[in-house]
LUMDREN-12646 format. One record per residue (C-alpha): residue number from 1; residue in one letter; x, y, z. Coordinates in nm, 3 decimals. Layout:
- NUM / A / X / Y / Z;
...
END
This chain:
- 1 / X / 7.872 / 7.205 / 3.071;
- 2 / X / 7.631 / 6.997 / 2.861;
- 3 / X / 7.702 / 6.686 / 3.063;
- 4 / X / 7.660 / 6.882 / 3.389;
- 5 / X / 7.317 / 7.013 / 3.281;
- 6 / X / 7.218 / 6.667 / 3.158;
- 7 / X / 7.326 / 6.516 / 3.489;
- 8 / X / 7.122 / 6.750 / 3.710;
- 9 / X / 6.817 / 6.701 / 3.488;
- 10 / X / 6.830 / 6.320 / 3.479;
- 11 / X / 6.976 / 6.231 / 3.819;
- 12 / X / 6.662 / 6.377 / 3.967;
- 13 / X / 6.337 / 6.240 / 4.110;
- 14 / X / 6.124 / 6.550 / 4.053;
- 15 / X / 5.799 / 6.470 / 3.868;
- 16 / X / 5.657 / 6.671 / 3.580;
- 17 / X / 5.287 / 6.754 / 3.593;
- 18 / X / 5.066 / 6.776 / 3.284;
- 19 / X / 5.078 / 7.155 / 3.301;
- 20 / X / 5.459 / 7.150 / 3.288;
- 21 / X / 5.514 / 7.231 / 3.656;
- 22 / X / 5.737 / 7.022 / 3.879;
- 23 / X / 5.649 / 6.825 / 4.190;
- 24 / X / 5.898 / 6.696 / 4.445;
- 25 / X / 6.180 / 6.796 / 4.673;
- 26 / X / 6.244 / 7.173 / 4.640;
- 27 / X / 6.614 / 7.117 / 4.567;
- 28 / X / 6.543 / 6.871 / 4.287;
- 29 / X / 6.270 / 7.095 / 4.145;
- 30 / X / 6.517 / 7.385 / 4.137;
- 31 / X / 6.774 / 7.169 / 3.952;
- 32 / X / 6.516 / 7.063 / 3.693;
- 33 / X / 6.408 / 7.421 / 3.638;
- 34 / X / 6.761 / 7.556 / 3.586;
- 35 / X / 6.840 / 7.269 / 3.347;
- 36 / X / 6.526 / 7.341 / 3.146;
- 37 / X / 6.611 / 7.713 / 3.132;
- 38 / X / 6.947 / 7.617 / 2.977;
- 39 / X / 6.779 / 7.396 / 2.717;
- 40 / X / 6.798 / 7.058 / 2.891;
- 41 / X / 6.438 / 6.946 / 2.941;
- 42 / X / 6.412 / 6.638 / 3.163;
- 43 / X / 6.113 / 6.492 / 2.977;
- 44 / X / 6.297 / 6.516 / 2.642;
- 45 / X / 6.623 / 6.381 / 2.779;
- 46 / X / 6.447 / 6.081 / 2.934;
- 47 / X / 6.330 / 5.977 / 2.586;
- 48 / X / 6.684 / 5.942 / 2.452;
- 49 / X / 6.849 / 5.843 / 2.781;
- 50 / X / 6.599 / 5.625 / 2.967;
- 51 / X / 6.681 / 5.541 / 3.328;
- 52 / X / 6.791 / 5.182 / 3.383;
- 53 / X / 6.855 / 5.178 / 3.758;
- 54 / X / 6.878 / 5.404 / 4.061;
- 55 / X / 7.046 / 5.405 / 4.400;
- 56 / X / 6.836 / 5.652 / 4.607;
- 57 / X / 6.984 / 5.917 / 4.831;
- 58 / X / 7.035 / 5.829 / 5.195;
- 59 / X / 7.178 / 6.024 / 5.486;
- 60 / X / 7.472 / 5.785 / 5.530;
- 61 / X / 7.609 / 5.792 / 5.174;
- 62 / X / 7.496 / 6.154 / 5.119;
- 63 / X / 7.453 / 6.103 / 4.746;
- 64 / X / 7.227 / 5.944 / 4.484;
- 65 / X / 7.306 / 5.770 / 4.155;
- 66 / X / 7.106 / 5.695 / 3.838;
- 67 / X / 7.212 / 5.471 / 3.548;
- 68 / X / 7.102 / 5.557 / 3.191;
- 69 / X / 7.146 / 5.437 / 2.834;
- 70 / X / 7.410 / 5.640 / 2.649;
- 71 / X / 7.389 / 5.513 / 2.291;
- 72 / X / 7.219 / 5.829 / 2.163;
- 73 / X / 7.457 / 6.089 / 2.312;
- 74 / X / 7.784 / 6.014 / 2.134;
- 75 / X / 7.841 / 6.386 / 2.072;
- 76 / X / 7.857 / 6.452 / 2.447;
- 77 / X / 8.119 / 6.182 / 2.508;
- 78 / X / 8.396 / 6.286 / 2.268;
- 79 / X / 8.623 / 6.372 / 2.560;
- 80 / X / 8.625 / 6.008 / 2.668;
- 81 / X / 8.792 / 5.874 / 2.352;
- 82 / X / 8.520 / 5.631 / 2.244;
- 83 / X / 8.148 / 5.578 / 2.285;
- 84 / X / 7.991 / 5.394 / 2.575;
- 85 / X / 7.665 / 5.207 / 2.613;
- 86 / X / 7.571 / 5.333 / 2.958;
- 87 / X / 7.636 / 5.632 / 3.179;
- 88 / X / 7.579 / 5.683 / 3.552;
- 89 / X / 7.521 / 6.022 / 3.713;
- 90 / X / 7.600 / 6.076 / 4.080;
- 91 / X / 7.518 / 6.390 / 4.276;
- 92 / X / 7.567 / 6.460 / 4.645;
- 93 / X / 7.789 / 6.613 / 4.909;
- 94 / X / 8.123 / 6.749 / 4.790;
- 95 / X / 8.321 / 6.586 / 5.071;
- 96 / X / 8.178 / 6.248 / 4.967;
- 97 / X / 8.205 / 6.269 / 4.587;
- 98 / X / 8.555 / 6.416 / 4.580;
- 99 / X / 8.687 / 6.103 / 4.752;
- 100 / X / 8.505 / 5.883 / 4.499;
- 101 / X / 8.644 / 6.068 / 4.194;
- 102 / X / 8.965 / 6.000 / 4.003;
- 103 / X / 8.960 / 6.273 / 3.738;
- 104 / X / 8.780 / 6.591 / 3.640;
- 105 / X / 8.623 / 6.686 / 3.307;
- 106 / X / 8.731 / 7.036 / 3.198;
- 107 / X / 8.696 / 7.240 / 2.880;
- 108 / X / 9.034 / 7.095 / 2.782;
- 109 / X / 8.926 / 6.737 / 2.836;
- 110 / X / 8.993 / 6.490 / 3.116;
- 111 / X / 9.251 / 6.592 / 3.374;
- 112 / X / 9.381 / 6.461 / 3.704;
- 113 / X / 9.162 / 6.569 / 3.992;
- 114 / X / 9.307 / 6.850 / 4.203;
- 115 / X / 9.115 / 6.805 / 4.526;
- 116 / X / 9.266 / 7.110 / 4.693;
- 117 / X / 9.159 / 7.346 / 4.413;
- 118 / X / 8.803 / 7.213 / 4.406;
- 119 / X / 8.769 / 7.234 / 4.784;
- 120 / X / 8.892 / 7.594 / 4.779;
- 121 / X / 8.625 / 7.681 / 4.523;
- 122 / X / 8.367 / 7.497 / 4.731;
- 123 / X / 8.470 / 7.684 / 5.047;
- 124 / X / 8.440 / 8.023 / 4.874;
- 125 / X / 8.089 / 7.938 / 4.760;
- 126 / X / 7.995 / 7.802 / 5.102;
- 127 / X / 8.118 / 8.117 / 5.280;
- 128 / X / 7.872 / 8.313 / 5.065;
- 129 / X / 7.589 / 8.095 / 5.198;
- 130 / X / 7.548 / 7.867 / 4.897;
- 131 / X / 7.421 / 7.514 / 4.945;
- 132 / X / 7.647 / 7.309 / 4.721;
- 133 / X / 7.596 / 6.984 / 4.535;
- 134 / X / 7.877 / 6.803 / 4.357;
- 135 / X / 7.806 / 6.616 / 4.033;
- 136 / X / 8.007 / 6.331 / 3.881;
- 137 / X / 7.967 / 6.064 / 3.614;
- 138 / X / 8.102 / 5.724 / 3.515;
- 139 / X / 8.094 / 5.559 / 3.172;
- 140 / X / 8.014 / 5.190 / 3.119;
- 141 / X / 8.075 / 4.968 / 2.815;
- 142 / X / 7.829 / 4.709 / 2.941;
- 143 / X / 7.541 / 4.713 / 3.185;
- 144 / X / 7.705 / 4.653 / 3.526;
- 145 / X / 7.601 / 4.333 / 3.695;
- 146 / X / 7.687 / 4.471 / 4.039;
- 147 / X / 7.437 / 4.749 / 4.106;
- 148 / X / 7.560 / 4.831 / 4.454;
- 149 / X / 7.676 / 5.176 / 4.558;
- 150 / X / 8.027 / 5.043 / 4.617;
- 151 / X / 8.052 / 4.962 / 4.247;
- 152 / X / 7.852 / 5.238 / 4.078;
- 153 / X / 7.980 / 5.519 / 4.300;
- 154 / X / 8.348 / 5.457 / 4.247;
- 155 / X / 8.620 / 5.578 / 4.005;
- 156 / X / 8.402 / 5.874 / 3.907;
- 157 / X / 8.475 / 6.166 / 3.676;
- 158 / X / 8.409 / 6.492 / 3.854;
- 159 / X / 8.188 / 6.731 / 3.651;
- 160 / X / 8.139 / 7.034 / 3.874;
- 161 / X / 7.961 / 7.210 / 4.158;
- 162 / X / 7.607 / 7.344 / 4.167;
- 163 / X / 7.543 / 7.628 / 4.413;
- 164 / X / 7.197 / 7.716 / 4.540;
- 165 / X / 7.082 / 7.984 / 4.778;
- 166 / X / 6.784 / 7.903 / 4.997;
- 167 / X / 6.747 / 8.242 / 5.167;
- 168 / X / 6.585 / 8.237 / 5.512;
- 169 / X / 6.253 / 8.416 / 5.536;
- 170 / X / 6.283 / 8.778 / 5.640;
- 171 / X / 6.098 / 8.724 / 5.966;
- 172 / X / 6.329 / 8.439 / 6.080;
- 173 / X / 6.619 / 8.667 / 6.181;
- 174 / X / 6.385 / 8.878 / 6.392;
- 175 / X / 6.238 / 8.563 / 6.546;
- 176 / X / 6.585 / 8.431 / 6.634;
- 177 / X / 6.670 / 8.760 / 6.807;
- 178 / X / 6.337 / 8.743 / 6.991;
- 179 / X / 6.419 / 8.389 / 7.106;
- 180 / X / 6.749 / 8.504 / 7.253;
- 181 / X / 6.582 / 8.787 / 7.443;
- 182 / X / 6.317 / 8.542 / 7.569;
- 183 / X / 6.581 / 8.307 / 7.709;
- 184 / X / 6.539 / 8.049 / 7.432;
- 185 / X / 6.860 / 7.924 / 7.270;
- 186 / X / 6.807 / 7.857 / 6.898;
- 187 / X / 7.022 / 7.573 / 6.761;
- 188 / X / 7.056 / 7.494 / 6.390;
- 189 / X / 7.085 / 7.130 / 6.282;
- 190 / X / 7.149 / 7.082 / 5.911;
- 191 / X / 7.293 / 6.843 / 5.658;
- 192 / X / 7.467 / 7.133 / 5.482;
- 193 / X / 7.841 / 7.179 / 5.445;
- 194 / X / 7.994 / 7.334 / 5.763;
- 195 / X / 8.093 / 7.665 / 5.599;
- 196 / X / 7.748 / 7.699 / 5.443;
- 197 / X / 7.585 / 7.629 / 5.779;
- 198 / X / 7.815 / 7.880 / 5.945;
- 199 / X / 7.734 / 8.152 / 5.689;
- 200 / X / 7.359 / 8.100 / 5.729;
- 201 / X / 7.386 / 8.088 / 6.109;
- 202 / X / 7.576 / 8.418 / 6.110;
- 203 / X / 7.319 / 8.574 / 5.881;
- 204 / X / 7.046 / 8.474 / 6.125;
- 205 / X / 7.247 / 8.579 / 6.436;
- 206 / X / 7.241 / 8.222 / 6.567;
- 207 / X / 7.618 / 8.252 / 6.607;
- 208 / X / 7.861 / 8.540 / 6.579;
- 209 / X / 8.231 / 8.457 / 6.539;
- 210 / X / 8.275 / 8.170 / 6.781;
- 211 / X / 8.397 / 7.873 / 6.578;
- 212 / X / 8.373 / 7.646 / 6.884;
- 213 / X / 7.993 / 7.668 / 6.863;
- 214 / X / 7.994 / 7.459 / 6.540;
- 215 / X / 8.035 / 7.084 / 6.518;
- 216 / X / 7.999 / 6.835 / 6.233;
- 217 / X / 7.820 / 6.503 / 6.237;
- 218 / X / 8.150 / 6.321 / 6.202;
- 219 / X / 8.294 / 6.499 / 6.506;
- 220 / X / 7.973 / 6.436 / 6.697;
- 221 / X / 7.987 / 6.061 / 6.624;
- 222 / X / 8.341 / 6.043 / 6.760;
- 223 / X / 8.244 / 6.198 / 7.095;
- 224 / X / 8.128 / 5.986 / 7.386;
- 225 / X / 7.804 / 6.089 / 7.552;
- 226 / X / 7.994 / 6.227 / 7.851;
- 227 / X / 8.229 / 6.432 / 7.634;
- 228 / X / 7.939 / 6.560 / 7.426;
- 229 / X / 7.738 / 6.664 / 7.733;
- 230 / X / 8.029 / 6.881 / 7.846;
- 231 / X / 8.008 / 7.075 / 7.519;
- 232 / X / 7.645 / 7.054 / 7.415;
- 233 / X / 7.523 / 7.375 / 7.581;
- 234 / X / 7.783 / 7.582 / 7.393;
- 235 / X / 7.714 / 7.437 / 7.047;
- 236 / X / 7.478 / 7.639 / 6.828;
- 237 / X / 7.527 / 7.481 / 6.483;
- 238 / X / 7.542 / 7.115 / 6.381;
- 239 / X / 7.652 / 7.062 / 6.019;
- 240 / X / 7.658 / 6.748 / 5.802;
- 241 / X / 7.436 / 6.587 / 6.062;
- 242 / X / 7.221 / 6.283 / 5.987;
- 243 / X / 6.875 / 6.242 / 6.147;
- 244 / X / 7.014 / 5.973 / 6.377;
- 245 / X / 7.236 / 6.231 / 6.545;
- 246 / X / 6.932 / 6.436 / 6.648;
- 247 / X / 6.840 / 6.182 / 6.915;
- 248 / X / 7.186 / 6.208 / 7.068;
- 249 / X / 7.157 / 6.590 / 7.073;
- 250 / X / 6.816 / 6.579 / 7.241;
- 251 / X / 6.932 / 6.331 / 7.507;
- 252 / X / 7.245 / 6.534 / 7.586;
- 253 / X / 7.051 / 6.859 / 7.626;
- 254 / X / 6.790 / 6.692 / 7.847;
- 255 / X / 7.063 / 6.536 / 8.061;
- 256 / X / 7.192 / 6.890 / 8.119;
- 257 / X / 6.849 / 6.998 / 8.244;
- 258 / X / 6.739 / 7.177 / 7.928;
- 259 / X / 6.378 / 7.176 / 7.805;
- 260 / X / 6.409 / 7.080 / 7.437;
- 261 / X / 6.186 / 7.156 / 7.139;
- 262 / X / 6.295 / 6.973 / 6.823;
- 263 / X / 6.172 / 7.019 / 6.467;
- 264 / X / 6.178 / 6.749 / 6.202;
- 265 / X / 6.002 / 6.622 / 5.892;
- 266 / X / 6.143 / 6.281 / 5.798;
- 267 / X / 6.081 / 5.926 / 5.911;
- 268 / X / 6.430 / 5.916 / 6.065;
- 269 / X / 6.345 / 6.222 / 6.273;
- 270 / X / 6.067 / 6.036 / 6.456;
- 271 / X / 6.276 / 5.906 / 6.752;
- 272 / X / 6.414 / 6.255 / 6.825;
- 273 / X / 6.069 / 6.414 / 6.789;
- 274 / X / 5.923 / 6.162 / 7.031;
- 275 / X / 6.208 / 6.201 / 7.283;
- 276 / X / 6.202 / 6.583 / 7.278;
- 277 / X / 5.992 / 6.766 / 7.537;
- 278 / X / 5.812 / 6.929 / 7.244;
- 279 / X / 5.839 / 6.752 / 6.909;
- 280 / X / 5.741 / 6.978 / 6.620;
- 281 / X / 5.666 / 6.820 / 6.282;
- 282 / X / 5.647 / 7.011 / 5.955;
- 283 / X / 5.291 / 7.025 / 5.824;
- 284 / X / 5.380 / 7.075 / 5.456;
- 285 / X / 5.696 / 6.871 / 5.402;
- 286 / X / 5.661 / 6.640 / 5.703;
- 287 / X / 5.598 / 6.267 / 5.668;
- 288 / X / 5.298 / 6.098 / 5.831;
- 289 / X / 5.532 / 5.919 / 6.073;
- 290 / X / 5.684 / 6.249 / 6.191;
- 291 / X / 5.340 / 6.405 / 6.234;
- 292 / X / 5.214 / 6.102 / 6.426;
- 293 / X / 5.483 / 6.113 / 6.695;
- 294 / X / 5.511 / 6.493 / 6.721;
- 295 / X / 5.344 / 6.693 / 6.995;
- 296 / X / 5.274 / 6.981 / 6.759;
- 297 / X / 5.241 / 7.018 / 6.379;
- 298 / X / 5.362 / 7.340 / 6.217;
- 299 / X / 5.114 / 7.400 / 5.936;
- 300 / X / 5.320 / 7.662 / 5.750;
- 301 / X / 5.670 / 7.515 / 5.813;
- 302 / X / 5.780 / 7.860 / 5.934;
- 303 / X / 6.017 / 7.901 / 6.230;
- 304 / X / 5.864 / 8.242 / 6.307;
- 305 / X / 5.534 / 8.066 / 6.379;
- 306 / X / 5.700 / 7.871 / 6.661;
- 307 / X / 5.808 / 8.198 / 6.824;
- 308 / X / 5.454 / 8.335 / 6.785;
- 309 / X / 5.324 / 8.017 / 6.950;
- 310 / X / 5.565 / 8.068 / 7.243;
- 311 / X / 5.436 / 8.422 / 7.287;
- 312 / X / 5.075 / 8.307 / 7.268;
- 313 / X / 5.144 / 8.027 / 7.517;
- 314 / X / 5.303 / 8.269 / 7.763;
- 315 / X / 5.005 / 8.501 / 7.729;
- 316 / X / 4.758 / 8.219 / 7.795;
- 317 / X / 4.953 / 8.102 / 8.099;
- 318 / X / 4.973 / 8.458 / 8.235;
- 319 / X / 4.598 / 8.499 / 8.191;
- 320 / X / 4.531 / 8.171 / 8.371;
- 321 / X / 4.740 / 8.302 / 8.661;
- 322 / X / 4.546 / 8.629 / 8.658;
- 323 / X / 4.215 / 8.441 / 8.664;
- 324 / X / 4.332 / 8.227 / 8.958;
- 325 / X / 4.464 / 8.535 / 9.136;
- 326 / X / 4.133 / 8.716 / 9.087;
- 327 / X / 3.891 / 8.438 / 9.179;
- 328 / X / 4.086 / 8.301 / 9.476;
- 329 / X / 4.151 / 8.647 / 9.619;
- 330 / X / 3.782 / 8.732 / 9.582;
- 331 / X / 3.679 / 8.412 / 9.756;
- 332 / X / 3.944 / 8.471 / 10.022;
- 333 / X / 3.801 / 8.818 / 10.085;
- 334 / X / 3.450 / 8.679 / 10.124;
- 335 / X / 3.571 / 8.410 / 10.365;
- 336 / X / 3.765 / 8.654 / 10.584;
- 337 / X / 3.470 / 8.894 / 10.590;
- 338 / X / 3.223 / 8.631 / 10.710;
- 339 / X / 3.470 / 8.443 / 10.934;
- 340 / X / 3.623 / 8.733 / 11.128;
- 341 / X / 3.312 / 8.943 / 11.196;
- 342 / X / 3.169 / 8.724 / 11.477;
- 343 / X / 3.509 / 8.717 / 11.651;
- 344 / X / 3.499 / 9.096 / 11.664;
- 345 / X / 3.150 / 9.100 / 11.812;
- 346 / X / 2.982 / 9.200 / 11.487;
- 347 / X / 2.680 / 9.039 / 11.324;
- 348 / X / 2.720 / 8.828 / 11.009;
- 349 / X / 2.780 / 9.097 / 10.743;
- 350 / X / 2.655 / 8.912 / 10.435;
- 351 / X / 2.351 / 8.700 / 10.354;
- 352 / X / 2.362 / 8.384 / 10.139;
- 353 / X / 2.199 / 8.573 / 9.851;
- 354 / X / 2.482 / 8.826 / 9.860;
- 355 / X / 2.749 / 8.554 / 9.835;
- 356 / X / 2.560 / 8.387 / 9.550;
- 357 / X / 2.534 / 8.719 / 9.363;
- 358 / X / 2.904 / 8.793 / 9.404;
- 359 / X / 3.007 / 8.445 / 9.291;
- 360 / X / 2.781 / 8.446 / 8.984;
- 361 / X / 2.812 / 8.803 / 8.863;
- 362 / X / 3.107 / 8.979 / 9.024;
- 363 / X / 3.344 / 8.683 / 8.989;
- 364 / X / 3.207 / 8.550 / 8.661;
- 365 / X / 3.197 / 8.830 / 8.406;
- 366 / X / 3.532 / 9.002 / 8.481;
- 367 / X / 3.700 / 8.665 / 8.531;
- 368 / X / 3.597 / 8.551 / 8.183;
- 369 / X / 3.712 / 8.882 / 8.033;
- 370 / X / 4.063 / 8.823 / 8.172;
- 371 / X / 4.099 / 8.545 / 7.913;
- 372 / X / 4.138 / 8.807 / 7.638;
- 373 / X / 4.384 / 9.026 / 7.828;
- 374 / X / 4.664 / 9.137 / 7.588;
- 375 / X / 5.020 / 9.017 / 7.667;
- 376 / X / 5.251 / 9.225 / 7.884;
- 377 / X / 5.506 / 9.439 / 7.704;
- 378 / X / 5.795 / 9.234 / 7.845;
- 379 / X / 5.638 / 8.893 / 7.785;
- 380 / X / 5.914 / 8.793 / 7.541;
- 381 / X / 6.189 / 8.946 / 7.753;
- 382 / X / 6.135 / 8.709 / 8.042;
- 383 / X / 6.329 / 8.384 / 8.088;
- 384 / X / 6.126 / 8.064 / 8.046;
- 385 / X / 5.965 / 7.935 / 8.362;
- 386 / X / 6.070 / 7.597 / 8.495;
- 387 / X / 5.825 / 7.326 / 8.378;
- 388 / X / 5.783 / 7.204 / 8.737;
- 389 / X / 5.728 / 7.553 / 8.874;
- 390 / X / 5.409 / 7.593 / 9.078;
- 391 / X / 5.139 / 7.814 / 8.935;
- 392 / X / 5.144 / 7.994 / 9.272;
- 393 / X / 5.510 / 8.092 / 9.229;
- 394 / X / 5.642 / 8.450 / 9.206;
- 395 / X / 5.429 / 8.574 / 9.493;
- 396 / X / 5.088 / 8.464 / 9.364;
- 397 / X / 5.004 / 8.267 / 9.677;
- 398 / X / 5.115 / 8.550 / 9.905;
- 399 / X / 4.913 / 8.798 / 9.699;
- 400 / X / 4.598 / 8.590 / 9.743;
- 401 / X / 4.649 / 8.586 / 10.120;
- 402 / X / 4.732 / 8.951 / 10.185;
- 403 / X / 4.486 / 9.104 / 9.938;
- 404 / X / 4.211 / 8.870 / 10.060;
- 405 / X / 4.286 / 8.980 / 10.418;
- 406 / X / 4.286 / 9.345 / 10.310;
- 407 / X / 3.955 / 9.300 / 10.132;
- 408 / X / 3.806 / 9.136 / 10.439;
- 409 / X / 3.949 / 9.405 / 10.668;
- 410 / X / 3.799 / 9.685 / 10.453;
- 411 / X / 3.457 / 9.516 / 10.461;
- 412 / X / 3.467 / 9.461 / 10.839;
- 413 / X / 3.589 / 9.819 / 10.891;
- 414 / X / 3.295 / 9.939 / 10.680;
- 415 / X / 3.057 / 9.735 / 10.893;
- 416 / X / 3.203 / 9.839 / 11.229;
- 417 / X / 3.230 / 10.208 / 11.136;
- 418 / X / 2.877 / 10.216 / 10.991;
- 419 / X / 2.727 / 10.051 / 11.298;
- 420 / X / 2.916 / 10.280 / 11.534;
- 421 / X / 2.825 / 10.600 / 11.348;
- 422 / X / 2.463 / 10.506 / 11.311;
- 423 / X / 2.438 / 10.427 / 10.939;
- 424 / X / 2.131 / 10.208 / 10.911;
- 425 / X / 2.228 / 10.062 / 10.572;
- 426 / X / 2.553 / 9.904 / 10.685;
- 427 / X / 2.478 / 9.560 / 10.533;
- 428 / X / 2.413 / 9.710 / 10.189;
- 429 / X / 2.733 / 9.912 / 10.224;
- 430 / X / 2.939 / 9.603 / 10.312;
- 431 / X / 2.782 / 9.411 / 10.022;
- 432 / X / 2.866 / 9.693 / 9.780;
- 433 / X / 3.219 / 9.748 / 9.916;
- 434 / X / 3.302 / 9.379 / 9.870;
- 435 / X / 3.158 / 9.376 / 9.518;
- 436 / X / 3.333 / 9.693 / 9.401;
- 437 / X / 3.661 / 9.606 / 9.576;
- 438 / X / 3.677 / 9.303 / 9.350;
- 439 / X / 3.624 / 9.530 / 9.048;
- 440 / X / 3.917 / 9.744 / 9.159;
- 441 / X / 4.124 / 9.432 / 9.215;
- 442 / X / 4.062 / 9.291 / 8.867;
- 443 / X / 4.169 / 9.621 / 8.713;
- 444 / X / 4.489 / 9.628 / 8.917;
- 445 / X / 4.598 / 9.270 / 8.836;
- 446 / X / 4.575 / 9.307 / 8.458;
- 447 / X / 4.953 / 9.324 / 8.463;
- 448 / X / 5.202 / 9.172 / 8.706;
- 449 / X / 5.417 / 9.488 / 8.716;
- 450 / X / 5.282 / 9.761 / 8.487;
- 451 / X / 5.040 / 10.015 / 8.625;
- 452 / X / 4.683 / 10.031 / 8.496;
- 453 / X / 4.751 / 10.393 / 8.408;
- 454 / X / 5.029 / 10.289 / 8.168;
- 455 / X / 4.847 / 10.001 / 7.995;
- 456 / X / 4.520 / 10.197 / 7.966;
- 457 / X / 4.160 / 10.110 / 8.039;
- 458 / X / 4.072 / 10.057 / 7.673;
- 459 / X / 4.338 / 9.793 / 7.602;
- 460 / X / 4.092 / 9.525 / 7.721;
- 461 / X / 3.749 / 9.643 / 7.614;
- 462 / X / 3.564 / 9.321 / 7.712;
- 463 / X / 3.693 / 9.356 / 8.070;
- 464 / X / 3.596 / 9.722 / 8.083;
- 465 / X / 3.251 / 9.630 / 7.955;
- 466 / X / 3.221 / 9.350 / 8.213;
- 467 / X / 3.314 / 9.591 / 8.496;
- 468 / X / 3.066 / 9.856 / 8.379;
- 469 / X / 2.791 / 9.594 / 8.346;
- 470 / X / 2.871 / 9.453 / 8.692;
- 471 / X / 2.864 / 9.804 / 8.842;
- 472 / X / 2.527 / 9.876 / 8.679;
- 473 / X / 2.383 / 9.546 / 8.802;
- 474 / X / 2.513 / 9.615 / 9.152;
- 475 / X / 2.351 / 9.959 / 9.153;
- 476 / X / 2.026 / 9.798 / 9.039;
- 477 / X / 2.029 / 9.567 / 9.341;
- 478 / X / 2.048 / 9.882 / 9.556;
- 479 / X / 1.815 / 10.126 / 9.382;
- 480 / X / 1.553 / 9.912 / 9.203;
- 481 / X / 1.270 / 9.856 / 9.455;
- 482 / X / 1.178 / 9.513 / 9.321;
- 483 / X / 1.536 / 9.390 / 9.372;
- 484 / X / 1.558 / 9.536 / 9.723;
- 485 / X / 1.326 / 9.269 / 9.854;
- 486 / X / 1.515 / 8.994 / 9.669;
- 487 / X / 1.863 / 9.095 / 9.783;
- 488 / X / 1.757 / 9.240 / 10.121;
- 489 / X / 1.920 / 9.573 / 10.031;
- 490 / X / 1.823 / 9.931 / 10.092;
- 491 / X / 1.892 / 10.241 / 9.879;
- 492 / X / 2.206 / 10.423 / 9.990;
- 493 / X / 2.222 / 10.798 / 10.034;
- 494 / X / 2.468 / 11.004 / 9.830;
- 495 / X / 2.695 / 11.026 / 10.133;
- 496 / X / 2.679 / 10.652 / 10.199;
- 497 / X / 2.748 / 10.572 / 9.833;
- 498 / X / 3.043 / 10.812 / 9.827;
- 499 / X / 3.196 / 10.650 / 10.136;
- 500 / X / 3.133 / 10.307 / 9.984;
- 501 / X / 3.310 / 10.399 / 9.660;
- 502 / X / 3.606 / 10.547 / 9.849;
- 503 / X / 3.648 / 10.238 / 10.065;
- 504 / X / 3.614 / 10.012 / 9.758;
- 505 / X / 3.915 / 10.181 / 9.595;
- 506 / X / 4.154 / 10.085 / 9.878;
- 507 / X / 4.229 / 9.741 / 9.731;
- 508 / X / 4.299 / 9.889 / 9.387;
- 509 / X / 4.550 / 10.142 / 9.518;
- 510 / X / 4.712 / 9.886 / 9.748;
- 511 / X / 4.781 / 9.650 / 9.458;
- 512 / X / 4.909 / 9.941 / 9.245;
- 513 / X / 5.152 / 10.029 / 9.526;
- 514 / X / 5.266 / 9.664 / 9.536;
- 515 / X / 5.339 / 9.676 / 9.160;
- 516 / X / 5.519 / 10.009 / 9.198;
- 517 / X / 5.742 / 9.850 / 9.461;
- 518 / X / 5.811 / 9.554 / 9.227;
- 519 / X / 5.911 / 9.790 / 8.947;
- 520 / X / 6.145 / 9.983 / 9.176;
- 521 / X / 6.302 / 9.661 / 9.299;
- 522 / X / 6.352 / 9.539 / 8.941;
- 523 / X / 6.513 / 9.871 / 8.837;
- 524 / X / 6.767 / 9.846 / 9.114;
END
């Protein structure tokens, strides 16, 4: 036990600040803290067992080794029969260290290593979600001349296993479930032991009970690219994977037509981050190289933030579509109104000042307010759109055409009916119908499928304010004498205004009927 605690305290690159806190890799900090709690302070141990050499951890060897003087710890080495001058501590993956060890140190002294027994213990810990590090030592009479890993990390004495739980944040499980509903397939890539990875993946609902959805780095390396591509879409967990394997995973998924977002923090992750469609670097633990090549930097290193970003991105894209739908339909309505009237033997219904007013005020204020439209209720229950999909897809282009035609038809009908029935203010009526029809249209297109009556008028207060302001300004152009001469308008009677308001609502109800039909079609 004493040697195990000494090993995890000294075979450790965590730094000690002046205030006694630790700085470094979270795993190494945790090891230092537990050793100190048990009475094995790293700073004190380093005074009597100074470090002579180190072989740093790398993703290929999956272990690290430090060499220390051992002249002052004779009491800890009684099980070895005689004192030694130097001692090396090695910690790393269990499947690596167990093959490098010859014996095991127990409370009864040195014994022959029983690999099966140790692996059974390791598997039980891994199934409970523990991340496991194995620790071993080797004694040296003289300072080894060969400081390579092949020499220092060989013929080891196995000390024990250290289990750590790094519990996922509470919001991650919910975010994973949200990804699945949104058509996003979360895949876990980790250097952890396969059973540990499987336990964590189950806890997060990344996998259920399908063992075929897990693959190790060793198995991955043995597969050809063609063989891997046949399996890649079914795999949800990659365990004991090195950063170099990430590039192979990204390429295989892209070859299968998937749009890939990859997270990473190390220098070795850079090629995969650059190759991915969206490379996401960690803002806290990420290296400068990873941040440089990534498309996006996650400032809080939280997976749930990625899901929030997806939701925000979908909302922004939806609102861009709504803005395009609104402005192009409005312009289409104006064009049809002016273009078709002469063909029907009617005078030009609108003056240039009317068009300018509509483009500046009617189109501008409500269009800007659409930018803050809240997301639809089902925004994270929709499958991802194809990256090459046109912004006019899903009926947007057809909507612009038919609603623009309807808007123009209503305006021309207003003009023809007013002229025929003797209303002298027909031009003001057409001007007002076109303006207010666009207000009705912007209210109706706030959602692709949900009715305005279900989402509520107050759910976008800036838009409601913009519509009220536009309505007031439009009424001012009609009823303020000074503006009558500017806009060539005339005050409407109560009857004329009532007819104008009724005709202006046609576009709103037509679009609401279209959405009702879409909802019925979706239900069936």
